[in-house]
Every structure is written in structure tokens, then in C-alpha cells.
N, C-alpha and C positions, 0 to 999 in steps of 0.2 A: 600565716595560714598553716594549720597543721595538716599532716599527711592525710588523715581520714577525710577531712573536709575537701581537700583537693581531689581525691579519688572519687568522691561522691559527685562533685561538680563535673569532672571529666566524664563519668558514666552517664549522667543526665544529658550532657552535651552530645555524647555519642548517640544516645537513643533519640534525641530530638532530630539529629541529622539523618538517622535512618528512617524516621517516620516521614520526613520531607522527601527523601529519595524514593520511598516506596509508594508515594502518591502518584496518581495517574496524570501527571502534568506533561509527560513526554508524548509528543504527537506521534501518530502512526505513520507508516511509510508503505507505499505501493511501489514495487518494481515490476513493470510490465514490459514484456517483449512481444512485438507483433511481427510475425514472420510471413513474408509473401513468397509462397512456393508456386504461384501461378506463372504462366508464360509471359504475361504482360504486367506492367506497373498497376498498382491499386491506389486509389485515394481513400484515406481513412479519416474518421472522426473519432477521437477518444474523449469520452466524458466520464468523469468520476464525481459521484454524488454520495451524500449520506441520506439516512432515512428521514432527516428533517428538511431536506431540500437544499442543503448547502452544496454548491458546486465548487469542487476543488481543482478541477482541470477541465478544460474544453479546448482541445487542440486538433487541428486537422493537418494532415501531412500526406505526401505522395511517397509511396515505398516502391522502389524498383523491383523487378523480378529477381528472385533468389537472394533477397536482402532482408535483414531483420532490423527493426528500429526499436530502441528502448525508450521508455518513458518512466521517469522517477517523480512520484507525486507525494507530497506531504499531506496527510489527512488528519482528521480529528482523533480524539483519544477514546471515544466510546461510540457504541451503536453500530448498526449495519451500514456498510459502505458497498457501493456497486461501481464497477467499471464496465462501460459498454463501448465496444469497438464496432463501428458501422462502416460498411463499404456500399458501393452502388447496389449490389444485389445479395448482400450477406450481412450477418450480425453475429458477434460473439459477446457473451456477458459472463462476468464473474462477480461473486459477492463474498464478503467476509465480515466478521465482527471485530472492530478495532479495539473493543474493550478487552478482548482475550488474545488478540494478535497484534504485536507491535510492528512486525515486518511481514508483509504479504507479497508473495512472488507469483506472478501470473504470466501465462503465455497464451496468445491467440495465434494459431497457425492457419493460414488461408491457402487452400489448394484449388485446383480447377474444379474438383468435385465435392469439396467439403470445407467446413470450418471446424477446427479442433480447438478445444480449450483445456488447459491444465493449470492447476494452482496448488500452492501449499503455503502454510503458515511457517515461515522460516524462524521467527523469533516470537515465542509466546510471552504474554505478560504474567 
């Protein structure tokens, strides 16, 4: 095999590898924190769905006063996704596009008088 042929084969192999890596085969990730700043424990239901109706997470938990609970959920690669956190008398909801955001970070903070939500895309595609 001559040197020119070897360099061409290596370059084509590198480009093929890059095109596979740049494809959207890597699933998205949600990192969610639910903070209970109320005086009493709260029971929560966390639901994560996409716009096609696929449910990625449906989990309930009891969170003690002044405690935060984290949820890590692997989601799809494309489309709108929503997380809804529901309590007995409150609800917090966040949404993002998994096609443009590989890692979405969200927080739902529950106090005696309000429900606060905050979010950001930590890793864009």
C-alpha cells in the first residue's frame, strides 16, 4: 500500500467517524431538583413526557421540610419535553426542546406562599 492511498483511507475513515458522532443518537438528560421550603413535608409526583406522549418518568416521593430531592431522567433526542411536578395544592412545570438541548437543568422550589421554577440548558447540541 503506498503512502498516498493510506492517507486517503485514513481521511475517509476519520470523516465517517465524525459523521456518526455528530448524529443525534445521544439521548437527552434532565437534571431536576425539587426543594421543599415549607414548614411541613410535601408529597410530589414528577412526570416527564415528550410531545408524542411518551412517558420517561412518573415517580412520587415525600420530601421533608427544608430538604431538596434530585431526579435524573434520560429522555429522547428530539422534540419538546415537559416535566410537571405536582403536590396536593400546587404545580410547577418546565419545558425544553431536546433537539437543541442535550442537558436540561431545572429547579422547582415550593414555599408556603409560592411555587418558583427556574431552568437552563446546560449543554446545547
